[in-house]
N, C-alpha and C positions, 0 to 999 in steps of 0.2 A: 561756429560749432561750440565754444564756451559759451553762447548768449541760449543758445537751443539746451544745451545739457543744465544750464542754471534755471532755465524755464520748467524744463522735465522735473528738476527737483523740487522746485515749489508747486510745481502740480501734484505732484506726489505724496508731499507734505501736507497740503492742504485736504488731500483725500482721507488722510487718516482721521478716527472717529475721535472726540475729546473723549478724555478720562471719565467713566461715569461718575455723576454725583453722589453724595451719601444720602440724597433725597430719594433717589431709586428703590431703596428698601421700603420706604415708609409709602411711595406712589403706588405700589403694586395693589391691583385689583383680585381681590382672594373671591370673588363672586362674577357669575356670568350677567349681564344687563338683565337677560329674562329672569332671572333668579333674585334679582335683587328687585324687580318690579312685582314679582309673587309674593315674596316677604312684605312690600310696602303695601300691597293690597289687602292680602288675606289677613295681616296683623293690625294694618291700621283703619280697615273698614269697619271691622264690628267696636273696636275701641271708639273711634267717631261717632257709629251710631247710639251707643250705650251711652257715651257721654251725654249726646244729646236727649236720649230718653231720661236720663238722670235729671237733667236741667228741667226738662218739662215738670218732672214729678215735683221737685223744690219748690219749681214757681206755680205750677198749678193746684197745689194742695193735694187733697184728697183725691184717689184716682177710683173712688168708685160713690156712686150714688144711689141710695136704698129708697124707697117711695113708703115713708114712717106713717103711720094711721095718723089722723089729724088731731087725736088726742095725745100724741107723743109731745113733751117738752122738747125745748131744743137741746139739753143735755141728753135727753132720752133719742132721739134721733142720731146725734152724734155718736152715742153709744152703738146704736144699729151698724152705722156705718164700718164703725172699727171692729166688731163684732165678725161682720160679713166678711170685710177684708182680711180678719186674720182668718177665718175659716175657708172661703172660697171653695164652699161646698153646694153643690146645687141639687136642691131637691126636687124630683119629679115624680110621673108615673109611667109604667111602661104600657103596653097596649092592651094588658089585660088587667090594670089598673092598679097593678101592684107597686108600692112605693119603692123609687131607687134613688139613690145618693151618685153623684159623679164630680170628683175633684177636679177644680181647677187650679192647683197650687200651683202647676207650671207656669201659667201665667207669669205669678209672682216672681218664680224663680228665672224668667227669660233673660231679664237684663245680665243677671249674674251667670247665665250658661252661656252668653256672649263672651263675657269675661273668659270663662273658660275655653272657649272657643279661640281667642286670641292667643291664650297661653298654648295650648297645643300646637297653633300654627306657628308658633314661635319655637318648638322643639327641633324641627328639622334643621333651623338655622344654625342651633347651638350645636345639634351635632356636627352640623358641619365644619363649623369655627375652632371648637375644640377638638374633634379627632383628625380632621385632614387638613386644614389650613394650615397649620404650622409647618407640616411636611411639604406642602404644595409650595408655599412661600418659599422655602429652602428650595425647590427645586426649580422655579421659575427665577430666582435670583441667580442659581447658578447657570443653568441654560441660554439666559440673556446675555450675561456677562461673559459666556463662551463664543456665542454668535456673534457678538460684538469684536471680541477679542480674535477670533478667526478671520473675520473680515480684515484686521488691522494687520494681522499677519502676513495676507495676502499683498495687502500694499508694500507692507515693507520688506516682502520678498521680492516685489517688482524692483522698489530702491536698490536692492540687494544685487539683483540680476543686472540692472543698468550700470551699476558700478564695476561689475566683474566684464560687462562685454566692452565698458569702453577701456579695461586695462587689457582685454584678450587680444592677442595679436592674429588670432585664428577663427572669426566668428562660425564657421561653420562647425567648428568642434564644438563650441560652446552650445549651439544649437541641438548639437546631438547629445550631450550632456543633461540638457534640458528634457529633452523628449526622453530619455532612456530615463530620468527621476518622475517623469509623471508615470512613466507604465510602472515603473516598481513602487508606485505610491510613497514616496520620498515626502510628498506635499500634505498628506493625509493629517485629519486631526483627531488620533485614535481613542483620547480621553472623552471628547464630547459626543463623537458617534457610538461609541462601546457606552457611554452612559445613555444614551437614548435608545439603543438595543436593548439594554437593561430593562428600562422602565417598560418595554414590552413585554417582558415577563412577570411583570410585577401587578397585582390586580386591589391594592388595598383603597387605593383614590377611587377606583371606577366601583367598587363594593359600596363606599360610603356614600357615593355619589348616587347609584342608582337606589340605596334605601332611602337617603334624603328625600328623593321623587317619593317613592313608593310609600312613606309615611304622609307625606304632603297629599299624596292622592287618597291615601286610604280618609285622614282627616276631613278632607273637603268632602268625600263622599259621606262620611259618617254624619258630617253637618247639614250637609240636604236632606237625609235621610230622616234627621231628627226633625228639621222644619217642616218636611212632608208630614210627618207625623202630629206635629202640632198643629198645622193646617186640617188636618183630617179628622182630629178628635176635640180641637179645643177652640181654634180660630175662627169658627163658624158660629160661635156663642156669644154673645156680648150682653146679654140676659139671663139671669139665672134666677131661682127662688133659694130663698136665704131662710135657716131657721135660728132664731135667737131663744128657741125655748129651750134651755140646756142651765144647768146647775141651779142656782135660786130662782130662775125665773119660769122654770119648767112648770110650777105650780099655779102661775100668774092668770088669771082668766082673760084677762084686758089684754093680753100681746097675741096676735093670730098666730096662726102656726108655720105660716109661711109669708115673707116680706118680701117683693119685687126688688131686684138690684139690678142696675147697669154699670157695665164696667167703661169710666170714662177714657182710658188710654187705649182701650182696645183697636182702634183705626191706626194709631200710632205703633204700636207691636205688630200689627199686620204688614204696614209700609215696611217698618225695619225687616222682618222675615221675608219679606219678597225682595227687598234689594241687596240682602246677602246671600240668600240663595238664589237669584239669578246671575249675580257675580262670580259665584262660587262655582257654577255650571258651566260658564263660559270660561272658568281659569282652568277646568281640567283638560282640556285639548292642550294648553299651553306646558301642562306639565309633562303630558305624555309627550308632547314634541321635545322638551328638554332632554328625556330620558331617550329618544330615539334618537337623538345626535349623535350617541356615542356609537351606534350602529354602522355610521361610514366614515372613513378617514376623512381630514380636511388637509388634503394634499397641495394644496395652494403653498403654504406658507413654507413646506420643507421642499417644494417643485423650485421656489426661487432660490433657496440655499443652496441648492445643487450648482450654481454657480461658485461656489468654494469649491477648492481644489479637491480631489478626492472623496467630497461629501457627496454618496451617493446611497442614500440611505431607501429611496424610491428605486434608482435604477436597479439594483441588486434585489427589488422584492422581497424587502426584508420587513414591511409592513404585511402583517398577517390577520388574524384576526382583531378587529376595532375595538374588544369590549376588555381596553386594559387602560394601565397610567398614562401610557403614551400618547393614548388619544385624547384624555382628560387634560393632559398637559397642554396640546396643542390648542385646544378651545379655550383655555386660559392664555394662552402666547397670543391668541388672536385677540382676546379680550383687552390685552396689555399692549397692544401694538404701537401704541404711542412711546414706551420706554424700552423698544426696540429700532435703536437708530440704525444701524445697519440694514433694516428690511426695506425702508423708501429707496435706499442706494443702488441696492441688489436687484430691486424690484425694477427702478429704473435701467439698471443694467442689462437685465431680462429683457424690458421691452425694447433695448437697441439692438440685442441679438435678434430679435423677431423682425425687425424693420430693415437690417441690414441685408446686403446682396449676398456677401459671402458668409454664411451662417456657419462653416465649417471652420473660418477663421478664430470665431470667440466661443471656446470652451466652458472657460471658467471666468472669473474677476480677474484673475491673472494675465488672461490673454487681453480682455479689454484695456486691463491699464499698461502693457506692453504696447498697446495700438495707440494710446493716449501718451503715452512717455516717447513715440517714435521708432521705438524699437523693430516695428513691424516692417519698414525697409529692408533688414538685413534678416530677417527669420524667414526661411525656407517654407514655402508654400506647402499644406498637407497633400 
């Protein structure tokens, strides 16, 4: 008997989780994988394409080519290119022969507008980082620590039960006390369960998360509309007629009234705008999916933790409307499942309970540990 008792003690001591390391607080992920992907693409794509556009501008030199008259010198041709690039105004005639002008200045501002787009896409991330991430970090750290401690308490309770059962002269009375303690919920973890229940009535995190996705959706839609506007009004006109008869040159008779010019960078800007617009259109359903995640509960994680004694957040139907802070915390607990050491062990116990023939003998992790410790030989059947 001493050998079996010693083996049970070693088995139970080995089942305990190690103390959490100090690196847990630094390793918590405060962004969902889909949100991190959205931030990387929405901010990084315009910055990458703008850098390529600027690199081409610096390497290729002038972004415009004007067909100056043959009597112009080299300096006069260079002046014509510079003046037309500075103005970017197309001079034409309508169907009735009246002179009209059309500004193409948006083409010059297009690379800088993409920089503005990148800054706008970064704003929802800053909102989440400074308005919600600190509170979420504290919540996750406390809940993960308490869940692991609750598992350890269950194992230590089995260790104590084994010592009491070995010292008890009446095993039947011991199990009667155990069943009465379970009925009167002496094994519950009120701090953790009430904390999670309290989070069901809080809405600060869910409000900021929805606001973050709405802002991102708004900026994506606004960028797509801006690119559509450019394509419909400007991005189909790579050639235009420029006038340099202004100022001191207005009275010069040898200068033609209109000079044809061609935009060298036009195809590059078209490709950049199509790339950004198509990617952003594809990201809109991803943003909508992220927001719709809050419309249903992630019950898989909490159902595993119902193996803890008296932790019945689901069975007591305490989960009401999913639009609250608890649902947001559950999403981030799922993202930080590697930091939740007790989840894998309880998940294994839950799988063994489903596979066992007598499921009624395993209700909680305490029942499973008592079975492993050899106490089931004296435990009365339900």
